[in-house]
KOLMARKOL-563638 format. One record per atom (N, C-alpha, C): residue number from 1; x, z negated, y. Coordinates in Angstrom, 2 decimals. Example, Ala and Ser with C-alpha at 12.3 -4.5 7.8 and 13.67 -1.06 7.14 Angstrom:
# residues 2
BAPA   k       X       Z       Y
BAPA   1   13.19   -7.80   -5.69
BAPA   1   12.30   -7.80   -4.50
BAPA   1   13.20   -7.80   -3.30
BAPA   2   12.85   -7.08   -2.25
BAPA   2   13.67   -7.14   -1.06
BAPA   2   12.90   -7.87    0.03
# end
This chain:
# residues 158
BAPA   k       X       Z       Y
BAPA   1    0.88    0.28   -1.06
BAPA   1   -0.06    0.01    0.11
BAPA   1    0.88    0.19    1.24
BAPA   2    0.14    1.09    2.41
BAPA   2    1.33    0.79    3.48
BAPA   2    0.29    1.62    4.61
BAPA   3    1.06    1.14    5.54
BAPA   3    0.54    1.85    6.83
BAPA   3    1.04    3.14    7.69
BAPA   4   -0.27    3.75    7.37
BAPA   4    0.39    5.67    7.94
BAPA   4    1.33    5.51    9.29
BAPA   5    2.22    5.69    9.32
BAPA   5    3.02    5.70   10.92
BAPA   5    2.01    6.16   11.84
BAPA   6    1.49    7.48   11.59
BAPA   6    0.83    8.21   12.99
BAPA   6   -0.37    7.90   13.44
BAPA   7   -0.79    6.38   12.39
BAPA   7   -2.09    5.62   12.72
BAPA   7   -1.58    4.15   12.80
BAPA   8   -0.67    3.71   12.65
BAPA   8   -0.30    2.35   13.09
BAPA   8   -0.80    1.87   14.06
BAPA   9   -0.51    2.68   15.15
BAPA   9   -0.68    2.24   16.57
BAPA   9   -1.75    2.77   17.41
BAPA  10   -2.73    2.11   18.29
BAPA  10   -3.82    2.46   18.90
BAPA  10   -3.36    2.39   20.51
BAPA  11   -3.75    3.23   21.00
BAPA  11   -3.21    3.30   22.46
BAPA  11   -4.24    4.72   23.25
BAPA  12   -5.28    3.88   23.71
BAPA  12   -6.76    4.87   24.83
BAPA  12   -5.15    5.13   26.41
BAPA  13   -5.41    6.36   26.99
BAPA  13   -4.68    6.40   27.60
BAPA  13   -5.19    7.46   29.04
BAPA  14   -5.33    6.73   29.84
BAPA  14   -6.68    7.45   31.19
BAPA  14   -5.80    8.60   31.56
BAPA  15   -6.71    9.90   31.14
BAPA  15   -6.31   11.01   31.24
BAPA  15   -5.44   11.49   30.57
BAPA  16   -4.52   10.89   29.88
BAPA  16   -3.37   11.48   28.53
BAPA  16   -2.19   11.08   29.42
BAPA  17   -1.96   10.41   30.73
BAPA  17   -1.41   10.32   31.47
BAPA  17   -0.45    9.13   30.84
BAPA  18    0.68    9.01   30.76
BAPA  18    1.50    8.51   29.42
BAPA  18    2.77    7.18   31.15
BAPA  19    1.43    6.18   31.13
BAPA  19    1.91    5.66   32.36
BAPA  19    1.58    4.27   32.07
BAPA  20    2.36    3.18   31.99
BAPA  20    1.62    1.52   32.12
BAPA  20    0.40    1.13   32.81
BAPA  21    0.31    2.38   33.68
BAPA  21   -0.81    2.24   34.65
BAPA  21   -2.25    2.69   33.73
BAPA  22   -1.49    3.53   33.25
BAPA  22   -3.09    4.44   32.60
BAPA  22   -3.52    3.86   31.48
BAPA  23   -3.28    2.88   30.90
BAPA  23   -3.16    2.13   29.24
BAPA  23   -4.79    0.90   29.72
BAPA  24   -5.04    2.07   28.45
BAPA  24   -7.00    1.09   28.51
BAPA  24   -6.67   -0.07   27.53
BAPA  25   -6.98    0.84   26.18
BAPA  25   -6.91   -0.68   25.20
BAPA  25   -5.72   -0.43   24.11
BAPA  26   -5.46   -1.34   23.80
BAPA  26   -3.87   -0.88   21.88
BAPA  26   -4.70   -1.28   20.83
BAPA  27   -3.87   -1.16   20.24
BAPA  27   -3.30   -1.92   19.04
BAPA  27   -2.98   -1.63   18.23
BAPA  28   -2.09   -2.54   17.34
BAPA  28   -1.19   -2.42   16.64
BAPA  28   -1.28   -2.98   15.30
BAPA  29   -1.43   -2.63   14.09
BAPA  29   -0.95   -3.58   12.85
BAPA  29    0.54   -3.53   12.67
BAPA  30    0.15   -5.15   12.89
BAPA  30    1.70   -5.74   12.54
BAPA  30    1.90   -6.68   11.15
BAPA  31    1.47   -6.15   10.57
BAPA  31    1.38   -7.06    9.18
BAPA  31    0.69   -7.08    8.00
BAPA  32    1.32   -6.60    6.43
BAPA  32    0.19   -6.39    5.43
BAPA  32    0.89   -6.38    4.85
BAPA  33   -0.16   -7.74    3.67
BAPA  33   -0.04   -7.91    2.27
BAPA  33   -1.47   -7.77    1.54
BAPA  34   -0.55   -6.98    0.64
BAPA  34   -1.70   -6.86   -0.44
BAPA  34   -0.82   -7.46   -2.03
BAPA  35   -2.36   -6.99   -2.96
BAPA  35   -2.09   -7.11   -4.29
BAPA  35   -2.58   -6.29   -4.93
BAPA  36   -2.30   -6.18   -6.11
BAPA  36   -3.19   -4.95   -6.89
BAPA  36   -2.52   -6.36   -8.14
BAPA  37   -3.94   -4.98   -9.38
BAPA  37   -4.09   -6.01  -10.56
BAPA  37   -5.21   -4.63  -11.49
BAPA  38   -4.40   -4.64  -12.52
BAPA  38   -4.98   -3.82  -13.53
BAPA  38   -4.66   -4.49  -15.12
BAPA  39   -5.34   -4.27  -16.08
BAPA  39   -4.84   -4.75  -17.52
BAPA  39   -5.43   -3.26  -18.55
BAPA  40   -4.40   -3.18  -19.66
BAPA  40   -4.56   -1.86  -20.30
BAPA  40   -5.40   -0.95  -19.58
BAPA  41   -7.16   -0.28  -20.08
BAPA  41   -7.13    1.29  -19.16
BAPA  41   -8.47    0.97  -18.19
BAPA  42   -8.42   -0.46  -18.07
BAPA  42   -9.21   -0.97  -16.61
BAPA  42   -9.25   -0.20  -15.69
BAPA  43  -10.08   -0.52  -14.36
BAPA  43   -9.31    0.18  -12.82
BAPA  43   -8.65   -0.67  -12.96
BAPA  44   -7.69   -0.14  -11.19
BAPA  44   -6.89   -0.77  -10.80
BAPA  44   -7.44   -1.55   -9.36
BAPA  45   -7.57   -3.05   -9.83
BAPA  45   -8.31   -3.81   -8.00
BAPA  45   -6.69   -3.49   -7.32
BAPA  46   -8.05   -3.52   -6.22
BAPA  46   -6.50   -4.17   -4.83
BAPA  46   -7.68   -4.63   -3.62
BAPA  47   -6.16   -5.70   -3.27
BAPA  47   -6.99   -6.35   -1.68
BAPA  47   -5.77   -6.40   -1.09
BAPA  48   -6.04   -6.35    0.50
BAPA  48   -5.35   -6.74    1.10
BAPA  48   -5.96   -7.57    2.35
BAPA  49   -4.63   -7.99    2.89
BAPA  49   -4.68   -8.79    4.81
BAPA  49   -3.59   -8.38    5.55
BAPA  50   -4.73   -7.70    6.54
BAPA  50   -4.14   -7.39    7.52
BAPA  50   -4.33   -8.13    9.13
BAPA  51   -2.54   -8.07    9.51
BAPA  51   -2.63   -8.50   10.69
BAPA  51   -3.32   -7.35   11.99
BAPA  52   -3.81   -7.55   12.95
BAPA  52   -3.78   -6.53   14.02
BAPA  52   -3.43   -7.31   15.30
BAPA  53   -2.80   -7.02   16.29
BAPA  53   -2.72   -7.64   17.37
BAPA  53   -2.90   -6.44   18.72
BAPA  54   -4.02   -6.89   18.92
BAPA  54   -4.59   -5.84   19.88
BAPA  54   -4.80   -6.60   21.44
BAPA  55   -4.79   -5.49   22.24
BAPA  55   -4.56   -5.56   23.84
BAPA  55   -5.75   -4.63   24.83
BAPA  56   -5.34   -4.85   26.11
BAPA  56   -6.05   -4.24   26.75
BAPA  56   -5.25   -4.27   28.16
BAPA  57   -5.34   -3.43   28.95
BAPA  57   -4.22   -2.77   29.66
BAPA  57   -4.90   -2.79   31.16
BAPA  58   -4.92   -2.34   31.96
BAPA  58   -5.26   -1.99   33.50
BAPA  58   -6.48   -1.53   33.46
BAPA  59   -6.66   -0.24   32.77
BAPA  59   -7.70    0.77   32.32
BAPA  59   -9.19    0.14   31.59
BAPA  60   -8.58   -1.12   30.96
BAPA  60   -9.76   -1.29   29.82
BAPA  60  -10.69   -1.55   30.99
BAPA  61  -12.18   -1.54   30.49
BAPA  61  -13.25   -1.42   31.03
BAPA  61  -14.53   -2.82   30.47
BAPA  62  -13.81   -3.51   29.82
BAPA  62  -14.39   -4.48   29.40
BAPA  62  -14.11   -5.68   28.99
BAPA  63  -14.40   -6.67   28.38
BAPA  63  -13.36   -7.85   27.66
BAPA  63  -13.75   -7.32   25.67
BAPA  64  -14.82   -6.59   25.81
BAPA  64  -15.18   -6.59   24.44
BAPA  64  -14.66   -5.06   23.97
BAPA  65  -14.27   -4.95   22.54
BAPA  65  -14.12   -3.28   22.47
BAPA  65  -13.62   -3.61   20.35
BAPA  66  -14.63   -2.49   19.80
BAPA  66  -14.53   -2.55   18.65
BAPA  66  -13.63   -0.57   18.31
BAPA  67  -12.57   -1.90   17.54
BAPA  67  -11.80   -0.40   17.22
BAPA  67  -11.93   -0.10   16.02
BAPA  68  -11.92    0.80   14.95
BAPA  68  -11.69    1.68   13.94
BAPA  68  -10.67    1.74   13.11
BAPA  69  -10.71    1.34   11.98
BAPA  69   -9.72    1.72   11.07
BAPA  69  -10.18    1.76    9.72
BAPA  70   -9.13    2.91    9.13
BAPA  70   -9.82    3.30    7.57
BAPA  70   -8.38    3.11    6.91
BAPA  71   -9.15    2.95    5.35
BAPA  71   -7.92    2.43    4.27
BAPA  71   -8.35    3.89    2.93
BAPA  72   -7.50    4.45    3.14
BAPA  72   -7.49    5.61    2.04
BAPA  72   -7.08    5.06    0.67
BAPA  73   -7.29    6.12   -0.01
BAPA  73   -6.21    6.08   -1.69
BAPA  73   -6.27    7.36   -1.90
BAPA  74   -4.97    7.67   -1.98
BAPA  74   -4.45    8.65   -2.46
BAPA  74   -3.56    8.88   -3.87
BAPA  75   -3.70   10.01   -4.17
BAPA  75   -2.90   10.37   -5.63
BAPA  75   -1.81   10.57   -5.03
BAPA  76   -0.56    9.92   -4.89
BAPA  76    0.95    9.51   -4.34
BAPA  76    0.94   10.84   -3.84
BAPA  77    1.40   11.37   -2.55
BAPA  77    1.88   12.68   -1.74
BAPA  77    0.90   13.47   -2.27
BAPA  78   -0.30   13.81   -2.70
BAPA  78   -0.80   14.68   -2.53
BAPA  78   -2.63   14.84   -1.92
BAPA  79   -3.32   14.16   -3.26
BAPA  79   -4.24   14.40   -2.43
BAPA  79   -5.52   12.74   -1.96
BAPA  80   -6.07   12.95   -1.15
BAPA  80   -7.23   11.50   -0.65
BAPA  80   -8.47   11.58   -1.75
BAPA  81   -8.25   10.57   -2.37
BAPA  81   -9.23   10.21   -3.24
BAPA  81  -10.83    9.61   -2.65
BAPA  82  -10.46    8.51   -1.76
BAPA  82  -11.50    8.56   -1.53
BAPA  82  -10.85    7.27    0.29
BAPA  83  -12.02    7.21    1.10
BAPA  83  -11.71    6.83    2.24
BAPA  83  -12.49    6.40    2.90
BAPA  84  -12.37    5.09    3.44
BAPA  84  -13.26    4.27    4.21
BAPA  84  -12.93    3.58    5.26
BAPA  85  -14.04    3.52    6.41
BAPA  85  -13.64    3.50    7.43
BAPA  85  -14.40    1.84    7.36
BAPA  86  -13.80    1.07    7.93
BAPA  86  -14.30   -0.02    9.64
BAPA  86  -14.34   -0.64   10.21
BAPA  87  -15.57   -0.97   11.16
BAPA  87  -15.81   -1.95   12.92
BAPA  87  -14.46   -3.04   12.60
BAPA  88  -13.89   -2.85   13.62
BAPA  88  -13.04   -4.53   13.73
BAPA  88  -13.44   -5.03   15.28
BAPA  89  -14.52   -5.84   15.47
BAPA  89  -14.87   -5.85   17.15
BAPA  89  -14.53   -7.20   17.05
BAPA  90  -13.56   -6.58   18.82
BAPA  90  -12.65   -7.41   19.32
BAPA  90  -13.17   -8.21   20.43
BAPA  91  -13.31   -9.74   20.88
BAPA  91  -14.14   -9.90   22.12
BAPA  91  -12.30  -10.67   22.73
BAPA  92  -11.68  -10.21   23.87
BAPA  92  -10.69  -10.88   24.48
BAPA  92  -11.08  -11.86   25.47
BAPA  93  -10.65  -13.55   25.18
BAPA  93  -11.16  -14.04   25.82
BAPA  93  -10.90  -14.27   27.44
BAPA  94  -11.32  -14.73   28.44
BAPA  94  -12.04  -14.63   30.03
BAPA  94   -9.71  -15.09   30.21
BAPA  95   -9.31  -14.46   30.91
BAPA  95   -8.01  -14.16   31.19
BAPA  95   -6.89  -14.02   30.84
BAPA  96   -7.36  -13.49   29.41
BAPA  96   -6.38  -13.38   28.07
BAPA  96   -6.17  -11.45   28.26
BAPA  97   -5.13  -10.93   28.12
BAPA  97   -5.34   -9.53   27.76
BAPA  97   -4.31   -8.66   26.48
BAPA  98   -4.23   -9.53   25.09
BAPA  98   -4.09  -10.00   23.99
BAPA  98   -4.92  -10.97   22.97
BAPA  99   -5.22  -10.25   21.72
BAPA  99   -5.64  -10.42   20.71
BAPA  99   -4.60  -10.95   19.12
BAPA 100   -4.97  -11.57   18.81
BAPA 100   -4.70  -11.53   17.07
BAPA 100   -5.49  -11.43   16.49
BAPA 101   -6.03  -10.65   15.07
BAPA 101   -7.38  -10.78   14.09
BAPA 101   -6.73  -10.26   12.79
BAPA 102   -7.05  -11.34   11.70
BAPA 102   -6.41  -11.00   10.38
BAPA 102   -7.93  -10.34    9.87
BAPA 103   -7.73   -9.45    8.75
BAPA 103   -8.92   -8.81    8.32
BAPA 103   -8.37   -8.92    6.74
BAPA 104   -9.42   -9.63    5.73
BAPA 104   -9.61   -9.14    4.41
BAPA 104  -10.40   -8.09    4.40
BAPA 105   -9.16   -6.77    3.29
BAPA 105   -9.79   -6.03    2.37
BAPA 105  -10.23   -5.94    1.17
BAPA 106  -11.03   -6.33    0.41
BAPA 106  -11.36   -6.38   -0.88
BAPA 106  -11.90   -5.25   -1.29
BAPA 107  -12.33   -5.45   -2.78
BAPA 107  -12.83   -4.17   -3.12
BAPA 107  -12.58   -3.19   -3.27
BAPA 108  -11.30   -2.85   -3.07
BAPA 108  -11.08   -1.10   -3.38
BAPA 108  -10.85   -1.27   -5.13
BAPA 109  -11.14    0.22   -5.23
BAPA 109  -11.47    0.09   -7.18
BAPA 109  -10.22    1.52   -7.09
BAPA 110   -9.57    1.47   -7.50
BAPA 110   -8.87    3.09   -8.17
BAPA 110   -9.24    3.07   -9.57
BAPA 111   -9.72    4.02   -9.78
BAPA 111  -10.63    4.14  -12.14
BAPA 111   -8.93    5.14  -12.12
BAPA 112   -8.83    4.37  -13.33
BAPA 112   -7.95    5.89  -14.32
BAPA 112   -8.02    6.18  -15.51
BAPA 113   -7.77    7.27  -15.63
BAPA 113   -8.23    8.17  -16.97
BAPA 113   -8.50    7.17  -18.13
BAPA 114   -7.02    6.68  -18.09
BAPA 114   -7.03    5.79  -19.46
BAPA 114   -5.69    5.35  -19.26
BAPA 115   -4.97    4.69  -20.53
BAPA 115   -4.07    3.42  -20.12
BAPA 115   -2.88    4.29  -19.75
BAPA 116   -2.42    5.30  -20.42
BAPA 116   -1.38    5.72  -19.63
BAPA 116   -1.10    6.43  -18.55
BAPA 117   -2.10    6.15  -17.22
BAPA 117   -2.32    6.21  -16.04
BAPA 117   -1.94    4.64  -15.48
BAPA 118   -0.45    4.74  -14.54
BAPA 118    0.18    3.82  -14.20
BAPA 118   -0.39    3.99  -12.66
BAPA 119   -0.67    2.09  -12.12
BAPA 119   -0.87    1.77  -10.98
BAPA 119    0.38    2.97   -9.54
BAPA 120    1.44    3.18   -9.76
BAPA 120    2.19    4.01   -9.51
BAPA 120    2.21    4.80   -9.34
BAPA 121    1.25    5.86   -9.58
BAPA 121    0.81    7.12   -9.38
BAPA 121   -0.30    7.33   -8.53
BAPA 122   -0.36    5.91   -7.42
BAPA 122   -1.36    5.65   -6.11
BAPA 122   -0.60    5.20   -5.56
BAPA 123   -1.31    5.49   -4.29
BAPA 123   -1.21    4.91   -2.71
BAPA 123   -2.10    4.53   -2.15
BAPA 124   -2.48    3.86   -1.51
BAPA 124   -3.27    2.91   -0.43
BAPA 124   -2.67    2.80    0.70
BAPA 125   -3.05    3.65    1.68
BAPA 125   -2.56    4.05    3.23
BAPA 125   -3.44    3.17    4.17
BAPA 126   -3.48    2.51    5.23
BAPA 126   -4.04    1.76    6.12
BAPA 126   -3.75    2.72    7.68
BAPA 127   -4.68    3.08    8.06
BAPA 127   -4.37    3.02    9.46
BAPA 127   -5.84    3.30   10.41
BAPA 128   -5.53    2.87   11.73
BAPA 128   -6.59    3.04   12.87
BAPA 128   -6.80    4.21   12.51
BAPA 129   -7.88    4.63   13.22
BAPA 129   -8.88    5.83   13.71
BAPA 129   -8.26    6.60   15.11
BAPA 130   -7.40    7.71   14.86
BAPA 130   -7.36    7.78   16.18
BAPA 130   -6.96    8.88   16.25
BAPA 131   -6.78    9.39   17.65
BAPA 131   -7.28   10.62   18.35
BAPA 131   -5.98   11.47   18.25
BAPA 132   -6.53   13.19   18.23
BAPA 132   -4.73   13.63   17.73
BAPA 132   -4.09   13.51   18.74
BAPA 133   -4.56   13.00   19.83
BAPA 133   -3.30   12.80   21.23
BAPA 133   -2.87   11.38   21.02
BAPA 134   -3.13   10.31   20.19
BAPA 134   -2.51    8.73   19.89
BAPA 134   -1.83    9.48   18.89
BAPA 135   -2.17   10.14   17.84
BAPA 135   -1.68   10.48   16.41
BAPA 135    0.19   10.74   16.83
BAPA 136   -0.10   12.10   17.79
BAPA 136    1.64   12.61   18.18
BAPA 136    1.98   11.72   19.00
BAPA 137    1.43   10.92   20.14
BAPA 137    1.96    9.39   20.46
BAPA 137    2.49    8.73   19.76
BAPA 138    1.83    8.65   18.43
BAPA 138    2.45    7.66   17.57
BAPA 138    4.06    8.27   17.10
BAPA 139    3.93    9.39   16.63
BAPA 139    5.24   10.15   15.84
BAPA 139    6.05   10.58   17.20
BAPA 140    6.28   10.35   18.06
BAPA 140    7.30   10.35   19.15
BAPA 140    7.87    9.28   18.88
BAPA 141    7.08    8.15   18.62
BAPA 141    7.85    7.00   18.76
BAPA 141    7.38    5.84   19.84
BAPA 142    6.22    6.68   21.21
BAPA 142    6.63    6.12   22.05
BAPA 142    5.80    4.72   21.83
BAPA 143    5.99    4.15   22.65
BAPA 143    4.60    3.03   22.85
BAPA 143    5.16    2.49   24.05
BAPA 144    4.15    1.30   24.59
BAPA 144    4.30    0.36   25.77
BAPA 144    4.78   -1.09   25.51
BAPA 145    5.87   -1.93   25.89
BAPA 145    5.99   -3.27   25.63
BAPA 145    5.51   -4.11   26.68
BAPA 146    5.91   -4.96   26.19
BAPA 146    4.68   -5.77   27.69
BAPA 146    5.38   -6.27   28.44
BAPA 147    6.91   -5.74   28.39
BAPA 147    8.11   -6.42   29.98
BAPA 147    8.15   -5.04   29.90
BAPA 148    7.17   -3.84   29.87
BAPA 148    7.69   -3.01   30.37
BAPA 148    7.60   -2.28   32.22
BAPA 149    8.54   -1.84   32.85
BAPA 149    8.77   -1.87   34.49
BAPA 149    8.97   -2.87   35.06
BAPA 150    9.54   -4.26   34.16
BAPA 150    9.91   -5.08   34.45
BAPA 150   11.74   -4.88   34.96
BAPA 151   12.78   -5.62   36.06
BAPA 151   13.57   -5.04   36.23
BAPA 151   14.62   -6.57   35.52
BAPA 152   15.84   -6.69   34.61
BAPA 152   16.53   -7.56   34.11
BAPA 152   16.54   -8.54   34.73
BAPA 153   16.32   -8.91   36.19
BAPA 153   16.30  -10.02   36.94
BAPA 153   15.06  -10.31   37.67
BAPA 154   14.02  -10.44   37.49
BAPA 154   12.48  -10.20   37.47
BAPA 154   12.53  -11.11   36.08
BAPA 155   12.96  -10.36   34.77
BAPA 155   12.81  -10.81   33.19
BAPA 155   13.39  -12.02   32.92
BAPA 156   14.11  -12.33   33.67
BAPA 156   15.07  -13.50   33.52
BAPA 156   14.50  -14.65   34.33
BAPA 157   13.60  -14.16   35.43
BAPA 157   13.23  -15.77   36.19
BAPA 157   12.24  -16.43   35.65
BAPA 158   12.56  -17.80   35.24
BAPA 158   11.48  -19.10   34.53
BAPA 158   10.17  -18.14   34.77
# end
């Protein structure tokens, strides 16, 4: 199980301007822990715990945002067997621009044809539901950091 790089971050940019002042809502999948089990010719059962770091920038329009993410089961490096979408509603407390949220994903079942089919034949991918522009932004390795725009002198002040 892994996070797909192109969909690991969610960054809304007003008018697609790559500037800190243009940022609306952001999200990043910070951590992923997963477990799977299967015995004999039984299906593979997978569960995961995801840690999301979510934010709102200067262009955010309120204190609530529903993010969308997906979980896909693939035949390793080939085809997607199944893909399910999940909503992640977030409320930013007054005065806060960042929130962390943990989500448990259960009920992922991967059928196997017989005893000889190993779990290594499958891959479970996770990512935000992003636009093509967001995926391209991620592919380029661009990102906004908390201290973006600070000089070293102002960052060193207590």
